[in-house]
C-alpha positions as CSV (number, residue, x, y, z in Angstrom):
1,M,0.0,0.0,0.0
2,V,2.6,2.5,1.0
3,S,5.0,2.0,-1.9
4,K,2.4,1.4,-4.6
5,Y,-0.6,3.5,-3.8
6,L,0.3,6.2,-1.2
7,P,2.2,8.3,-3.7
8,A,-0.6,8.0,-6.3
9,I,-3.2,8.9,-3.6
10,R,-1.1,12.0,-2.8
11,V,-0.9,12.9,-6.5
12,L,-4.7,12.6,-6.8
13,L,-5.4,14.6,-3.7
14,S,-2.9,17.3,-4.7
15,M,-4.5,17.6,-8.1
16,E,-8.0,17.8,-6.7
17,L,-7.0,20.4,-4.1
18,S,-5.2,22.4,-6.7
19,Q,-7.7,22.2,-9.6
20,K,-11.0,22.0,-7.9
21,H,-10.3,24.1,-4.8
22,G,-7.6,26.4,-6.2
23,L,-5.2,25.9,-3.3
24,T,-1.5,26.8,-3.4
25,E,1.2,24.2,-3.2
26,Q,2.1,25.4,0.3
27,R,-1.5,25.0,1.5
28,I,-1.8,21.5,0.0
29,A,1.5,20.5,1.7
30,E,0.1,21.7,5.0
31,L,-3.1,19.7,4.5
32,L,-1.3,16.6,3.4
33,G,1.5,16.8,6.0
34,T,4.2,16.9,3.4
35,T,6.5,19.5,1.9
36,K,5.8,22.1,-0.8
37,A,8.6,20.5,-2.9
38,A,6.8,17.1,-2.7
39,V,3.5,18.6,-3.7
40,S,5.3,20.3,-6.7
41,Q,6.6,16.9,-7.7
42,Y,3.1,15.3,-7.3
43,L,1.5,18.0,-9.5
44,S,4.2,17.7,-12.2
45,S,4.1,13.9,-12.3
46,K,7.6,13.6,-11.1
47,R,6.6,11.6,-8.1
48,G,3.8,9.0,-7.6
49,A,2.6,8.9,-11.2
50,A,3.0,5.2,-11.7
51,K,-0.4,4.1,-10.3
52,V,-2.4,7.3,-11.0
53,R,-4.0,6.0,-14.2
54,E,-4.9,2.7,-12.5
55,L,-6.6,4.5,-9.6
56,L,-8.4,7.0,-11.9
57,K,-10.2,4.0,-13.6
58,I,-11.9,3.2,-10.3
59,A,-15.0,5.4,-9.8
60,A,-15.1,4.7,-6.1
61,V,-11.6,5.9,-5.7
62,R,-12.3,9.1,-7.7
63,E,-15.4,9.7,-5.5
64,E,-13.5,9.2,-2.3
65,I,-10.7,11.5,-3.4
66,S,-13.2,14.2,-4.1
67,K,-14.9,13.7,-0.8
68,I,-11.6,13.8,1.1
69,A,-10.5,16.9,-0.7
70,D,-13.8,18.6,0.2
71,E,-13.4,17.6,3.8
72,L,-9.8,18.8,4.0
73,V,-10.8,22.2,2.8
74,K,-13.8,22.5,5.1
75,S,-12.2,21.0,8.2
76,P,-8.5,20.8,7.9
77,F,-6.8,18.4,10.3
78,E,-10.0,16.9,11.5
79,D,-8.9,13.5,10.2
80,S,-5.3,12.4,10.3
81,C,-3.5,11.3,7.2
82,A,-3.7,7.8,8.5
83,D,-7.5,8.0,8.7
84,I,-7.6,9.2,5.1
85,I,-5.4,6.4,3.9
86,C,-7.5,3.9,5.7
87,R,-10.6,5.1,3.9
88,L,-8.9,4.8,0.5
89,C,-7.4,1.4,1.5
90,L,-10.9,0.1,2.2
91,V,-12.0,1.3,-1.2
92,L,-9.1,-0.4,-2.9
93,R,-9.8,-3.6,-1.0
94,R,-13.4,-3.6,-2.1
95,E,-12.1,-3.2,-5.7
96,R,-9.7,-6.1,-5.1
97,K,-6.6,-4.0,-5.9
98,I,-4.9,-4.8,-2.6
């Protein structure tokens, strides 16, 4: 999960927060608990891009990413990153990806 899907999840969340919510790389980094440099690499497909296409094919993952991004904008830091990953992990298990 960590090596295959976590970077792709961060890419998708970064894209959603940037494109849909118009957040800066710095704000996205704060919300995701990472660095601005990492977010820059996520958004430019230099990091985590390997599984993005695979995850985008799964409607349930796309929906969950959108919900999580909305929640992060409305209530930052209410859920920990571990909670977010657990939610997506459950979706991936239902889809038999992990």
